N, C-alpha and C positions, 0 to 999 in steps of 0.2 A: 153219381162224386157229390154232386148236394146232402142227397139219402148220408149219404155218409160222414160229412161234412157236419151236418146238424147234428147226427146223433153221437159226436165226433163234441162239439163241442157246449152239447144238451150235458155231458155227459163233465165235466165244466162245475163246479161250485160254484166258481168266484171265479173275477176278470184273473190271469193269467198276468208274474212280475219277476224279480230273479231283484238280488243283490245290484247288479251292474246289470246296465241294459244299455240297448243302442238304438236310435230311432237314425231312419233314413228315409228319403223321398227315391222309390225308384216307375221311372212314367206308365201309365197302361199303355197310354194311345200317343201318334203325334198332336199335337199342337197344347201341346203345356196343359197336357190331362195328367195326375199322379192321384199315385196313391203312399200312405205313411206308413213306410214296417218295421211296429216296434219289435223288438228282436231281445233274444241275450249274447250273449259271450259268443256259448256255442253253435249259432247259428236257427236257432226256433225259433220261426214266426211265434211270436204271442198274438198279433191281433194288428190288425189292416184300418185303416180309419180312409175315409177322402180325401183329398186335395194336401195340399202339403200347409197349410195356414196355420193362425194360434189355436184353435177351436181344436184342428189333429190331434196334435198331443195334448190338449190340457183337457180334453171328453175324453180319454183313458187312464191321464193319473187323477182325475176327479172318480172314475170308475171303481178303481183299490176304494180299500178299504184303507182305515188310517192306521189299521200292523205294519198294513205292505210298500204303504210309502214313508213310514220312518223309516222299514229294510232296504230299502235303494238307497246305498253308498254309491256309485258313482251312473251316470246317465253318459253314455257318450252322444257325442255329433257332430254336424256339418256346426256354420258358425250361423248354418239361418236363425236369422232373425229372430220368425215366430217362433221354431221351438225354443229357442231360450227363452222367450218372452211369457211362454207358456208354464216352463219349467219355473220361473222367477216365481211364480202363479201359486203356482199350484206345487209345490213341490222340498218341501223344507232345507231351510239352508243350498239354499240351489246355489248359491256361490262358489260355494265347498264341495259337491253334488258334477257338474257340471261339468266334464269334461270334452274338449277339441282335439283330434285326432291329425295326429302330424303329420297324412300324408295330404289335407287342403291344409295343411302349413307350408308346406314342402311344397302343395302344386299355387298357391299364392304370389311365394316367394320365384316362382321356375316362369310365374309369366310377368310380374314383372321386367328381370334380365328379357325373358322372350320384345317383347315391348318395347323395353329400353333402346335392346338392339335395332330395333326397322325402325327406331325412331333418330335412334344416334345412326346409321347407315344414310341420309341422307345426305348427312352432316358432312360426310369426307368425304376423297376427291375419287371418281369414278373408275380409275385404274382397283382404286380398293375394294369398293365395293362387290365385284364376284367374291374376289374370297370370301369375304365378309358375310353378305348371300349364304355362301354353302358353310357358313363355324353355327348354321343357327341349333346342329345336333352336338353340337360340339357342347354346348353350355351347361346339357341336362351332364357332363362325365360328372362325380366326386373329386374333387381332391386327390382319391386316391385307388384311384382307378384313370387317372396320364399318367400313357407309361408311352412313349416310342413315338408313333407318327402322332398319337391323337393331338399328346405332351405341345410337338411342332406346330402340329397346326392353332392348338387353343394358346398359345405363348402371342405368334405371331398375328389371333383376331385381339390380343387382348392390348397389343402395341397399334392397332386400326381402331377401335372402342375401348376408351378410358373408361365410360361411364356404366357401359357395360359389364364389365372386367370390372369395377368394384361393387356393382351390382351379385353379380357371380359368388364373388367371393364374403359377401353381407351370406348370404345366404347359405353358403359352406359354411361357416363363422355358424352360424344357427342349424345345423347341422347337427353341431361337434354339439350344439348347447341341450340338444336332445337326445342328444347317447348316452348324454354323459348321466348317470344317478341320482335322483335326488336326491340333493341336503339344506340345509341350509344357507349354501352358498347361491341355490339355483335363479332366485327368487333377484336375488338384486343381479346377477350376471344377466342377465333376459334383459333388465334395467337398462343394461350398462350397451345391451347389443339395443337397443333399442334408442340411445341418445347419440351410440355410432351411426346409425344407419340416416336416424335425420342429419347428420351432420357432412353424411357421403356429400347433401345439395345434389340428387338426385331425385323430382315430385316422386314417377310412383314409386320408388322404395320409402319416400319418406311416407307418405297416404297410408301404405302395408305397416309401417312402423305404427301410424298413432291405433291405426286396427289391432293388432295386435297388444299393444298397450290396453286396447281397449279389453282386450278379453282375453285379457294374460291369466289373469282367476283361470279360468281353462287348458290353459297349458299350463301348467304348475297341475292341477289336479291328475293331466295325462300321465306326468313325467311322477308323482307320485304314486299315484295308484296304478300309474303299470297296465293301464287302458287303450284302446284303442280301438277303431267303428272298425276294423279287418275284416271282422265274421261279418258284419251287416253287409259290407261294402261284398265280402264274396256269397252272402242271402241274395243278394240286388241281382251276381252277374247270373244267378240262376236263377231268377227265376226275370231275367232277360231275356234268357235264351229261353225257356219253358217259352215264355209268350213267344220267340220267333219261331220257335218249332211248333206252336200250334195256329203259328199261320192270326196273331192274334184273336180277339175275343168282342164277343158281340156285345158286350155290356159290360160299367162296372162290377159287379155282381159275381158274373159268370166267373172274370179274373177271379179277385178274392177269393173265390171260393177255390178256384184251381191251386191260390201260393197255399191256400189250409191243408188242401189233402194232402200236397207233395207237398209241405216243408214244416208245419203249427204241428207236427206229431203227437197228432190227438187217435185219443182210444178209437175206433171206428168200428169195431169187431163189434158184433152181430149178441 
């Protein structure tokens, strides 16, 4: 496997890039040991870098030729500050190219709903806590999936958990904003959402709104170019499964070789 990967990498005349890039991290083993995976939107692993810090992405971008860097149209990622810093230094016009995946925004807002529910449960009468506790997964349902018994249970939970209900409503409104096509109104609508979220008066939601205001450029880029980190997340799932099937790897280099062997689409012919 190692010889085959070396052969395939040697046939590459330059570092691999693409017009639409994705960057994400995957755990090499337990204990916060990570590898940064740079891939294209087709799920091909272009390069692997140690850790998940600034240098992990910066080193890759520095190795690209000027034409390759200029040809990058979008760089999809989560809101990892290290990746953002690296892109803003080494990618020209990065603010127009960085795209934040909607999955991570949804994950943030779902966490706001759940943490608000946990906090609010402590303030309601004891007799209402049991049903409120059982509502945990009901808040994950979208507005268009509230039917029958689910709708009844969620409406009952909304009565005893008003702050959680408001956070859920704002999460659903954000989902609707993201689902609409990008146009000249998109920025204004997101700014209105951010202002409304701050006015709700729930600290966790206000904090999330401030984060989204700071990263709004990446949200709008994702909508404008209709890109996401979905294929990168899918690739990472395959990599995690590869690690599980192999029952772990002795060291990081063996792990990286295995990933490139299976998902680098290298020309490894003799």
